[in-house]
C-alpha positions as CSV (number, residue, x, y, z in Angstrom):
1,M,-36.6,-25.9,71.9
2,I,-34.4,-23.6,69.8
3,S,-34.2,-20.1,71.1
4,S,-34.1,-17.0,68.9
5,K,-30.6,-16.3,70.2
6,T,-29.4,-19.7,68.7
7,I,-31.1,-18.9,65.4
8,G,-29.5,-15.4,65.4
9,A,-26.1,-16.9,66.1
10,V,-26.5,-19.5,63.3
11,G,-27.7,-16.9,60.9
12,A,-24.7,-14.6,61.7
13,L,-22.3,-17.5,61.2
14,S,-23.9,-18.4,57.9
15,L,-23.1,-14.9,56.7
16,I,-19.6,-14.7,58.0
17,L,-18.2,-18.2,57.2
18,P,-18.4,-17.9,53.3
19,G,-16.4,-14.7,53.5
20,L,-13.8,-16.3,55.7
21,A,-13.4,-19.3,53.3
22,A,-12.7,-16.9,50.4
23,A,-10.2,-14.8,52.3
24,A,-6.6,-14.8,51.4
25,P,-4.2,-16.6,53.8
26,P,-2.3,-14.4,56.3
27,D,1.1,-13.1,55.5
28,G,3.8,-15.8,55.5
29,I,1.3,-18.6,54.7
30,S,0.6,-19.6,51.1
31,H,-2.0,-21.8,49.5
32,G,-0.6,-25.3,48.7
33,K,2.5,-24.9,50.9
34,P,2.9,-26.3,54.4
35,A,2.9,-23.6,57.1
36,R,5.8,-23.3,59.5
37,E,4.8,-24.3,63.0
38,S,6.4,-21.1,64.4
39,A,4.3,-18.9,62.0
40,V,1.1,-20.7,63.0
41,A,1.9,-20.5,66.7
42,Q,2.7,-16.8,66.5
43,R,-0.6,-16.1,64.8
44,F,-2.6,-18.0,67.4
45,E,-0.7,-16.3,70.2
46,A,-1.5,-12.9,68.8
47,M,-5.1,-13.8,68.2
48,E,-5.5,-15.2,71.8
49,Q,-4.1,-11.9,73.2
50,R,-6.6,-9.9,71.1
51,L,-9.5,-12.1,72.2
52,L,-8.6,-11.9,75.8
53,A,-8.5,-8.1,75.7
54,L,-11.9,-8.1,74.0
55,E,-13.4,-10.6,76.4
56,S,-12.1,-8.9,79.5
57,G,-13.7,-5.6,78.6
58,M,-10.9,-3.9,80.5
59,P,-9.8,-0.6,79.1
60,R,-6.3,-0.3,77.7
61,Q,-3.9,1.9,79.7
62,V,-1.7,4.3,77.8
63,S,0.8,6.6,79.4
64,V,2.1,9.7,77.6
65,D,5.2,11.5,79.1
66,C,5.3,15.1,77.9
67,N,8.1,16.0,80.3
68,G,10.8,15.6,77.7
69,D,8.7,16.4,74.7
70,A,5.6,18.7,75.0
71,N,4.4,17.4,71.6
72,A,4.4,13.7,72.6
73,F,0.6,13.5,72.9
74,L,0.0,15.2,69.5
75,G,0.8,12.0,67.5
76,T,-1.3,9.8,69.8
77,T,-4.3,8.1,68.1
78,I,-7.4,8.3,70.4
79,R,-9.1,5.0,70.7
80,S,-12.3,3.9,72.5
81,N,-12.0,1.8,75.7
82,T,-8.6,3.4,76.4
83,I,-7.5,5.4,79.5
84,Y,-4.8,8.0,78.7
85,T,-2.5,9.2,81.5
86,L,-0.6,12.3,80.7
87,S,2.4,13.5,82.7
88,G,4.1,16.9,82.2
89,M,2.7,19.8,80.1
90,C,1.4,18.5,76.9
91,N,0.5,20.6,73.8
């Protein structure tokens, strides 16, 4: 018996896959040209790191040291699922 979750997943993939097929290749990889092994390996490694971070659900740790520069935190982009640790007096 097929569950509604399976049907939902298949439906979502049917919407996503056509868009992926039409997408341009990543930088450094061109249509009709063989890809360098190092470029492909580098992209898979980066993708694996992003997937592991998403799957783990662990928040990212960011340390900001305002001891030498009180404005160090001002340029920081606040992101979800991130813990910010500030040291010193920050503006």
